[in-house]
N, C-alpha and C positions, 0 to 999 in steps of 0.2 A: 484164297480162304475156301472157295467152294468145295475143292476136292478134299480138303482136310475135313470140312464139316460133313461131307458124304461118308468119309471113311468112320469119323466119330459116330455118326447116327448108325451106320450099318453095324459097328462093334458094340452097340449098347447091349449089356447084359439083359437076358429075359426077366431077371429079378429086379431090375431098377425101376424105381417108383418114378415114372415119367411125369406124373402129375405134379409132383413136388417141383420139378425143374420148370413146368409151366407156371405155377403158382409164383416162383421167384421172379420170372420174367414179367408175368402180368402184374404183379405188386409194384414193382418198380416203374413199369409203363404207366400204371394208373397215377402214381405220384407225379411222373413228369407231365401227363396230359392235365392233371389237376393244377399244377404250377403254371403251365401255359395259359389255362383257362381263366385262373383266378387273378392273374397279374393285370391290374388296370393301369396302364402307363399312359401318362399325358406329358407334354413338354415341361411341366411343373414338378414332376415327381412320379412315384409309383404307389398306387392304392391297392386295395383288395375288393374284387367283385362282389365277394360275399358281404362286404360292408356297404357297398353301393346299392345291392339287392339283397337285403337280409332273407327274403323268402327263399332264396336259393341255398340257405344254410343246411336244410336237410340233406342236399346232395352230399354232403361230406360224411354221411353215415354209410355212403357207398364208395366214395373217392378217397377216404382215409383209410388206406389199406396198409399202413406200415406195420400193423400187428400181424398181418399175414406174412410179410417178409421175416419178422422175428420168429414166428412160428414155424416156417420153413427152416430158419436157422437153428432152432432147437433140434427138429428132426434130423438134419444134415449133420450137426455137431455130434448127436448120439451115435450115429452110424459110423462117422469117421472115427471117433475116439475108441469105439469098441473094435473097429477093424484093426487099428494100430495096436491094441492090447493083445489080439491074437498073432500079430505078427513079429513084434519087438520085444525087447527086454523091457521091464516096467520102468526102469529108471530113464529110459530114453523117450518113452511115449510122449510125455507132455511137451517136450521142445518139438518134436515132430509134428505134433497135433497143432501147435501154434503155428509153426511155419506153413504147414499145408493150408490151414484155414485161413491166415491172414495175408499170405503172399499176394493174392490176386485182389485184395482189398487194399493193402498199403502201397504197394508199388504204383498203380495209377493214381491213388490219392496223393502221394509224395510229388509226383509229376505236376499234378494240377496245382498244388500249393506253391511249387517252385515257379511255375509259369505265371500264376496271378500274383506272387509276391513280387517277382521281377517287374511285372507291369505296374503294379502299385507304386513301386518305388519309382520307376521312370516317370509316371504320372506326376508325382509329388516333386521330383526334380524339375519338371518342366513347368511347374506352378499351376498344374490343372487340379482336378478332383471335384469340381462343381457340377450342378446339373445332372444329367442322366449319367455322366461318367462317375460322378461320386456314388450315386446310388449304386450303379453296377458293381463298383468295387467293393461295396459293403454287402451286397446280397448275392452275389455269384457263389460265395462261399457257404451259403445256408445249407446246401445238402449235406455238409460235412457234420452237421449236428448229431447224426446217428453213429458216426464212426465210433465215438466214445462208447455209446451203449453197445455196439456190436462188440467191441474190443473186450468189454466187461463179460459180456455173455461167453465169449470163447475162452477168456482166461479162467472163468469159474465154471466152466462145463464140468470138469472131473468131480469137484465136490458136489455140485448140484445134481450130476447124474447119479452119484451114490445115493443121495438124499432120494431121488426118484426111485431107484432100485429098491430102496428100503421101505419107502412109505407111499410110493404111487400118487394116487390123488392127494394124499395127505400132505406131500411136499408142495403141491400147488396150492392147496388150501392154506398152508402155513404163509406162504408168499402174499396170497390173495388177502388173508387176515392182516397181515402187516400193513398193506395198503390201506385197508379199511381203518386200521388204528391211525395211520398218518393223516388221513382226511378228517377223522374225528378230532384229533389233536388240532388240526390246521384250523378247521371251520367252526368246531364247537368251543374249544378251549383257547384258541388264538395263539398257539405256540408259534413263536417265529421260526422261520427257516426249516420247520420240520417237513415242509412239503417237499424239499429237494430229495429226500429219501426216497420218494416214490419214483424217481428216475430208475433205481434199482428195483424196488419191489414190483411195480407194475409191469415193466418190461421183461423183468426175469420171470415173472408168473406166465406171461406168454410164452416166453421161450420154453418154460416147463411144459406147456401144452404140447410143443413139438417132440418132447421125450414121449410123452403119452401116445401121441401119434405113432412114433417109432416102434412102440411095443403093442400096437394094435388096441390101445384102451380107451379110445374115444369111439365107443360102441353106440351111443344115441346122439348123433350130432344134430338131429332135429330139437331134442331136448336141450342141448347145449345152446343151440341158436336161438330158441324161444326164450330161455332163461336169461340170455345176455340181452337180448332185444328189450324184454320187458323190464329188466332191472336198470338198463340204460335209459329208457324212456321215464321210468320213475323217477330216477335221480335227477334227470334234467327237469321234469315237470314240478317236482315237490322239493328238490334240493338247491344247493348254491351253483349248481353247474350250468354252464351255457349250453345252447343248443348246438353251436358248432363244434365239430371234432377236430378242427384245426384252429390254430391262434389266430386271434382277430385284433386289428389295430384298437388301441385304447382300452381293451377290456380289463376289468379287474381281476377276472378269473379265467384262465385258460385250461381247456381240457389236455393241451399238449405239453405246455412249459410252465410248471412241471406236470407230467401226466397225472391224472385222477382217478379215482375209482370209477367214474363214468367212462373214462377211456378204457378201462380194463373190462367192463361189461360190454362195451362196444367191440374190443377184441374178441370176447366170448362169443358174440353173435356172428361175427365174421368167420371165425374159425368153424364154428358149426355149419354156416352157409356153405363155405368152400368144401367142407367135407361131404355135404349132401351133393354136391356137383362132382364128386369124384368119378363115379361110374360112367356117366355120359362122356366125360372129358378124357377118360382112360381109353374109351372106344375110338374117340376122335384121334388121340395120339398114336395109336396103332397104325394110322396111315403114314407112310413114309415122307410124303412131302411136308406134312404137318410136323413130324418129328424133327425133320431137318431144320425146319425154320425155328423150332424151340431150341435146338443146339446151337445154332449160328447166334440166336439172340442171347443165349447165356453166355457166350464167349466174349460178348462186348457189353453186356448190361451195366456193369459198373462204371466202364468209361462213359457210355451214355449218360447215365445218371449224374455223373460228376459234371459233365459239360453241357448239360441241356438249358441251364439258365444262361450260361455263356451266349449260347445260340439265340435264346429269347432275346437278350438284351442286344445282340448283335443285329438282329432283325429290326427291332425298334430303333437302333441307333442309324441304321442304314435309311430307314424310313424318314427319320428327322432330317439327316444329311440331305437326302433327296427332295426335301420339302413336301413329303407325301402327308397329308392330313391324318392326324390322330384323333378319330372321333370321341366324343364323350363317352366314358365307360357305360356299358349297359344300354346305349342308344341303338336305334335300329341300324344305323351306319356301322356302329361297332360290332354288332352281331354279324352283319354281312361281311365284315372283314375277317371275322375269326377263322373261317377255312383257309384263307390266303396265309395269315400270320402262322397258323400251325403248320401249313405245309412248307413254309420257308424255314421255320424254326427245326422242322424235322430234317429238311435238307442239309441246313448247317450243322445240325448235330451229327448227321451221317458223315459230313466232311471231317469234323472234328474227331469223330470215332476212327476214321480212316488214318487220321495223323497219330493219334496216340494209343491205338488199341494193342499195339505191341507190348505195352507195359502191363497189360492185363493178363498176358500168357505166362504160365507157370515156369519157373527157373529150376533146373535140377539142383538138388541139394549138394552142397560142396562136400569133398571127403572129410571125414571127421566130424561132420555136423552133429552126430549123436552124442559125441563126447561132451557137448557143451549144454547138455540137458538141464542141469542145475541152474547154470547162469542164465540160460534163455528162459527157463520157467520163472524164475524170480523176477527177472527184467519184464517179461510178458505181463505177469500179474501186477507189478508196480506201474507199468506203463498203461495197462487198461484201466487201474484204478484212478490214476491221474487224469486220464481222458475223461472218465466218467465224471469226476468232480468239475473238471473244466466245462463238460456240457451242462452241468446243472448249474453252474454259475452264468453261462453265456446264453442259454437258451430262452430267457425271457425276452431277448430282444428279437426272436425267430417269428416272423409274421407270415411268410410265404410258404 
């Protein structure tokens, strides 16, 4: 893989926005690290460190970086779709866009689901499923929550991009306004189930910021960051929103599931903050070794993200099997053990990446693929909508 990475890095066009690639890797890496740190595993089950030590919850304002991932997705989707429009007949663009954007997402995801589906079936047939094994079977699939959201973003990129090209910031304002209306109906009027609409409005609004970035229309990132931070702070201080930007066990309101207006404001501050760091990061990425590292990481990022909880539970399972003591979460002994646990989880994740990374590599389109544009487009939109609805129904159980 080293030579191919060197070749890819060396062939990078001068016009490529390398910072976006860094943000994609860094956002997924931050989520992985956050999961490894937050999991408070004991022989009796799995808790959340943020519930054990509530004073750590402000850290989620730094570690909850999924808005950055979706922001980067909007940027990439805009460039990819426009590039295809310049190269292909318009009636074949949508199917080609879906295939190009979803291939590296769905192939490793399908393998992950098949492997863990077979494992779960085997455990049930053997009469297992209790203790840490049962917890593992329930929790390793939690990274899949965002697949439905991302599918919807890809499927609805063409109409949303048209809205952006016509209205610019107005398109973002429309989605943000819809998110405000949903929360007003939810908290002020008590309308049941309306909150699930914000799986679309909040995340698609963040995605729309990526379109604005693609057209160079985020010209005052400091203002964006400041406005987002002040708004999020005010909503948490004076509204019904919790401090944590990730889901917490037993909470009545989660900023994540479904997403709230506070999370949208949090996303604004994060987008403004990363844009402020663009210039120094760009200088760093001009260094060949740094850029090769980013290229290599991008090639396996989805595989690592899918399997990182598997690795974490594998480490804990091995510790229990070897009778290694699991200290009480947040105790001095627990913190002292953190570097070792993270190092072992990283090593096991690397092994899983080596085993499954081939499924993340793109596959050439079969002959005649363009002719299936209509069917592929309809199936893609329907599938994305179904995944979004499934995510809306299931995400309340997501806690890590």
